[in-house]
C-alpha positions in Angstrom: -93.2 -111.3 270.0 -96.6 -112.8 269.5 -98.7 -112.1 266.3 -101.9 -110.0 267.1 -104.3 -112.9 265.8 -104.3 -116.5 266.7 -104.1 -119.1 264.0 -107.8 -120.2 264.8 -109.0 -116.5 264.5 -107.0 -116.1 261.3 -108.7 -119.2 259.8 -112.2 -118.2 261.0 -112.0 -114.7 259.1 -110.5 -116.3 256.2 -113.2 -118.9 255.9 -115.9 -116.1 256.6 -114.6 -114.1 253.7 -114.2 -117.0 251.4 -117.8 -118.1 252.0 -119.2 -114.6 251.5 -117.4 -114.2 248.1 -118.2 -117.7 246.9 -121.8 -117.1 247.5 -121.7 -113.7 245.9 -119.8 -114.7 242.7 -121.9 -117.5 241.7 -123.1 -114.8 239.3 -121.3 -115.6 235.9 -121.0 -112.1 234.7 -119.1 -110.6 237.7 -115.7 -111.3 239.0 -113.8 -110.5 242.2 -111.2 -108.3 240.2 -114.0 -105.9 239.7 -113.4 -104.8 243.4 -110.0 -103.4 242.6 -109.7 -99.7 243.1 -110.2 -97.1 240.5 -108.2 -93.8 240.4 -110.5 -91.5 242.5 -113.2 -93.4 244.2 -114.7 -96.8 245.3 -115.6 -99.3 242.7 -119.4 -99.6 242.2 -118.9 -103.5 242.3 -117.5 -103.1 245.9 -120.4 -101.1 247.1 -122.7 -103.6 245.5 -120.9 -106.5 247.1 -121.1 -104.7 250.5 -124.9 -104.2 250.1 -125.3 -107.8 249.5 -123.2 -108.8 252.6 -125.1 -106.4 254.8 -128.4 -107.6 253.6 -127.3 -111.3 254.2 -125.9 -110.6 257.7 -129.3 -108.9 258.8 -131.4 -111.7 257.0 -133.0 -112.7 260.3 -133.9 -109.1 261.3 -136.0 -107.9 258.3 -139.5 -107.5 259.4 -139.0 -109.3 262.8 -136.6 -107.2 264.9 -138.1 -103.9 266.1 -137.0 -100.9 264.0 -136.0 -103.1 260.8 -137.9 -102.6 257.6 -139.9 -105.3 256.1 -138.3 -108.0 253.9 -139.7 -106.2 250.8 -138.2 -102.9 251.7 -135.0 -104.7 252.6 -134.8 -106.1 249.2 -134.9 -102.5 247.6 -132.2 -101.1 250.1 -129.4 -101.7 247.7 -131.2 -99.2 245.3 -129.9 -96.4 247.6 -126.9 -98.4 249.1 -126.9 -100.1 252.4 -123.2 -99.2 252.8 -123.3 -95.6 251.7 -120.3 -93.4 251.4 -120.0 -89.9 253.0 -117.3 -87.3 253.4 -116.5 -84.9 256.2 -113.9 -81.9 256.6 -110.6 -82.1 258.4 -110.8 -83.1 262.1 -114.2 -84.5 261.5 -113.1 -88.0 262.6 -110.5 -87.1 265.1 -107.6 -88.0 262.9 -109.0 -91.4 261.6 -109.3 -91.8 257.9 -112.8 -93.4 258.1 -115.5 -94.4 260.4 -118.7 -96.6 260.4 -121.9 -94.9 261.2 -125.4 -96.4 261.8 -127.7 -95.1 258.9 -131.5 -95.0 258.6 -133.5 -97.3 258.7 -131.9 -100.0 260.9 -129.8 -102.1 258.7 -128.3 -99.3 256.8 -124.8 -98.0 257.5 -122.6 -95.1 256.3 -118.8 -95.3 255.8 -117.6 -91.7 256.4 -114.3 -90.5 255.0 -112.2 -87.6 256.1 -111.4 -86.4 252.6 -109.1 -83.6 253.7 -107.1 -85.8 255.9 -106.8 -88.6 253.3 -105.8 -86.2 250.4 -103.0 -84.8 252.8 -101.7 -88.4 253.5 -102.0 -89.3 250.0 -100.0 -86.2 248.9 -97.2 -87.2 251.3 -97.1 -90.9 250.4 -97.9 -90.8 246.7 -100.7 -93.3 247.3 -103.9 -93.1 245.0 -107.0 -91.8 246.8 -109.2 -94.5 245.1 -106.8 -97.4 246.5 -106.8 -96.0 250.1 -110.6 -95.4 250.2 -111.3 -98.8 248.7 -109.0 -100.5 251.4 -110.6 -98.4 254.2 -114.1 -99.3 252.9 -113.3 -103.0 253.1 -111.9 -102.5 256.5 -115.2 -100.8 257.7 -117.1 -103.7 256.1 -115.0 -106.1 258.1 -115.8 -104.3 261.4 -119.5 -104.6 260.3 -119.4 -108.4 259.5 -117.2 -109.3 262.4 -118.0 -106.8 265.2 -121.4 -105.1 264.1 -123.1 -106.3 267.4 -120.6 -104.9 269.8 -119.9 -101.7 267.9 -123.5 -100.7 267.4 -125.2 -101.9 270.6 -127.2 -99.0 272.0 -126.1 -96.7 269.1 -128.9 -94.3 267.6 -129.8 -93.9 264.0 -127.3 -91.5 262.2 -124.6 -91.9 265.1 -121.1 -92.9 265.2 -120.3 -96.5 266.0 -118.3 -97.3 269.1 -114.6 -97.2 269.1 -113.1 -100.7 268.3 -110.7 -102.4 270.6 -107.1 -103.2 269.2 -107.9 -106.8 268.4 -111.0 -105.8 266.5 -108.9 -103.4 264.4 -106.4 -106.2 263.5 -109.4 -108.5 262.6 -111.0 -105.9 260.3 -107.8 -105.5 258.6 -107.3 -109.1 258.0 -110.8 -109.3 256.6 -110.0 -106.4 254.2 -106.6 -108.0 253.2 -108.3 -111.4 252.4 -110.9 -109.8 250.2 -108.5 -107.6 248.5 -106.0 -110.6 248.1 -108.7 -112.7 246.4 -109.5 -109.8 244.0 -105.9 -109.3 243.1 -105.3 -113.1 242.7 -108.4 -113.3 240.3 -106.8 -110.3 238.4 -103.6 -112.1 238.1 -105.3 -115.3 237.0 -107.3 -113.6 234.4 -104.4 -111.4 233.0 -102.2 -114.5 232.7 -104.8 -116.6 230.8 -105.8 -113.8 228.4 -102.7 -111.7 227.8 -100.0 -114.1 229.0 -98.7 -111.4 231.6 -99.6 -110.9 235.2 -100.4 -107.3 235.5 -101.9 -107.6 239.0 -98.7 -106.1 240.7 -100.0 -102.6 240.0 -102.8 -103.0 242.4 -100.8 -104.3 245.4 
């Protein structure tokens, strides 16, 4: 049996995540462990990180590509979230827990969750809804960073992104796992330094 991703692809995605997180966490008052899930929802630190990432990946589009707002407007987009979160009812996503939509204006996206579906799964498995949503949100961010051009080619504002291929799903989950792993590692390091005990196991 072959692994779904090659060593080279795994390295590329890991390096991409490392570069994004290194650039973002040059800020002294913020830490990767702030991305770790809360009990009910997605951490604000994660949506802020996602906003930064999306603004960066569209840096050559602002004010230049038709339909994209000016650089000034782009600089204010994070005030109303570039990667916003929406909820739909049961069967709204055809059995998926989340899906990535193109928002408005160009350069803005929505991560849409099927809350009823997620609550049902969490009820069966005992997983916390905040943990599941955090990982799904990271997965959708991975799709945007790695596959945005393919998934949104020809997609109208407010519409669902195209269905990802099997290898894209594997790549987006690797992206999510690397971000999550760095955040857990940061939590482990800090808890060990300041309390002499590694409490990061509770997040994994």
